[in-house]
C-alpha positions in Angstrom: 204.1 185.5 96.9 203.8 184.1 93.6 207.8 183.9 93.6 208.0 182.3 96.7 207.3 178.3 97.1 206.5 176.1 99.8 208.6 173.1 100.2 205.7 171.2 98.9 205.6 173.4 95.7 209.2 173.3 95.2 209.2 169.5 95.4 206.4 169.3 92.8 208.6 171.4 90.5 211.8 169.5 91.1 210.6 165.9 91.6 207.2 165.8 90.1 205.4 164.9 93.3 205.4 165.3 96.9 205.2 161.7 97.9 207.0 160.5 101.1 210.4 160.2 99.7 210.3 163.3 97.8 209.1 165.1 101.0 211.7 163.9 103.0 214.4 164.6 100.7 213.1 168.5 100.3 213.1 168.8 104.1 216.5 167.0 104.2 217.8 169.5 101.7 216.5 172.3 103.7 217.9 171.2 107.1 221.4 170.4 105.5 221.6 173.7 103.5 222.1 171.5 100.4 220.6 174.5 98.3 223.1 177.1 99.8 225.3 177.4 96.9 222.0 178.2 94.9 221.3 180.9 97.3 224.4 182.5 96.8 224.5 182.4 93.0 220.8 183.8 92.8 221.4 186.3 95.7 217.9 185.3 97.1 217.9 183.5 100.4 215.5 180.7 101.7 213.2 182.2 104.3 212.8 180.2 107.5 210.1 181.3 109.9 209.9 178.8 112.6 209.3 175.6 111.2 208.0 176.9 107.6 210.3 177.4 105.0 209.7 179.8 101.7 212.0 179.0 98.8 212.4 181.6 96.0 211.5 180.3 92.5 214.8 181.7 91.2 216.5 178.9 93.4 214.6 176.0 91.9 215.1 177.2 88.3 218.7 177.5 89.3 218.6 173.6 90.7 216.7 172.5 87.4 219.6 174.5 85.3 217.0 176.9 83.7 218.2 180.5 83.3 217.6 182.8 86.2 
């Protein structure tokens, strides 16, 4: 489970905190499939189970521009 992040963990890695604005931004990105190009690039899908999301660390690294 180390390679899967919750939206809170992903937001902290991307934005530095999980305050109100960054929380809303992360869930908005998930709802609007903003990370879909990174899913295709890494070949790892974002998992959704009901209202819960699990985001592969590779996608977060790709968004940050780090080598996958």
